[in-house]
PLY file of the C-alpha trace (Angstrom):
ply
format ascii 1.0
element vertex 81
property float x
property float y
property float z
element edge 80
property int vertex1
property int vertex2
end_header
-9.19 37.23 -7.81
-7.82 40.55 -6.65
-5.16 38.83 -4.52
-3.72 36.79 -7.44
-0.35 37.80 -8.79
-0.02 39.11 -12.34
1.65 35.92 -13.60
-1.11 33.70 -12.17
-3.72 35.92 -13.73
-1.95 35.80 -17.09
-1.68 31.99 -16.90
-5.39 31.69 -16.16
-6.30 33.80 -19.18
-4.22 31.55 -21.43
-5.48 28.25 -19.98
-9.20 29.01 -19.87
-9.63 29.01 -23.69
-7.72 25.70 -23.89
-9.97 24.12 -21.28
-13.10 25.05 -23.24
-11.87 23.11 -26.32
-12.29 19.77 -24.53
-15.61 17.98 -24.72
-16.69 17.62 -21.09
-18.51 14.34 -21.85
-15.43 12.62 -23.32
-12.79 13.21 -20.68
-10.47 10.21 -20.22
-7.72 9.55 -17.67
-5.08 9.37 -20.42
-1.59 7.95 -20.26
-0.85 9.21 -16.76
-3.95 7.49 -15.40
-2.92 4.23 -17.08
0.61 4.45 -15.68
-0.65 5.11 -12.14
-3.11 2.22 -12.40
-0.42 -0.13 -13.78
2.01 0.78 -10.96
-0.69 0.18 -8.34
-1.59 -3.17 -9.94
2.08 -4.25 -9.92
2.41 -3.19 -6.28
-0.66 -5.22 -5.26
0.61 -8.22 -7.24
4.00 -7.99 -5.49
2.40 -7.68 -2.06
0.17 -10.70 -2.69
3.15 -12.75 -3.86
5.13 -11.75 -0.77
2.18 -12.53 1.53
1.76 -15.95 -0.09
5.44 -16.70 0.47
5.29 -15.59 4.12
2.07 -17.50 4.82
3.77 -20.64 3.48
6.42 -20.30 6.20
3.94 -20.01 9.07
3.53 -23.08 11.26
-0.18 -23.47 11.97
0.23 -26.45 14.30
-0.90 -25.67 17.83
1.43 -26.49 20.72
0.73 -29.70 22.58
-1.20 -28.80 25.77
-0.73 -32.30 27.19
2.94 -31.75 28.06
3.65 -32.53 31.72
3.79 -29.52 34.02
6.77 -31.05 35.86
9.00 -30.69 32.79
10.12 -27.23 33.90
10.92 -28.35 37.47
14.26 -30.08 36.73
15.54 -26.91 35.08
14.75 -24.93 38.24
16.59 -27.51 40.38
19.72 -27.25 38.20
19.87 -23.45 38.49
19.98 -23.58 42.31
22.75 -26.16 42.44
0 1
1 2
2 3
3 4
4 5
5 6
6 7
7 8
8 9
9 10
10 11
11 12
12 13
13 14
14 15
15 16
16 17
17 18
18 19
19 20
20 21
21 22
22 23
23 24
24 25
25 26
26 27
27 28
28 29
29 30
30 31
31 32
32 33
33 34
34 35
35 36
36 37
37 38
38 39
39 40
40 41
41 42
42 43
43 44
44 45
45 46
46 47
47 48
48 49
49 50
50 51
51 52
52 53
53 54
54 55
55 56
56 57
57 58
58 59
59 60
60 61
61 62
62 63
63 64
64 65
65 66
66 67
67 68
68 69
69 70
70 71
71 72
72 73
73 74
74 75
75 76
76 77
77 78
78 79
79 80
């Protein structure tokens, strides 16, 4: 504590008595904790809604593997002409 500045030392002496007034068994997150939790819940809800919208646009049908291999050959013939 010797390296602390005078203002930090003074602040600690004023805050220590205030901290001892709280019951250590009844500490709650308070309003700030609720706000942080609510913002995180809204963010997750928005991300899930966006993911659901994007997944609806995805085409899950697989390409047809039975397409003839010669289908690309006429295109190659046209490029050389």
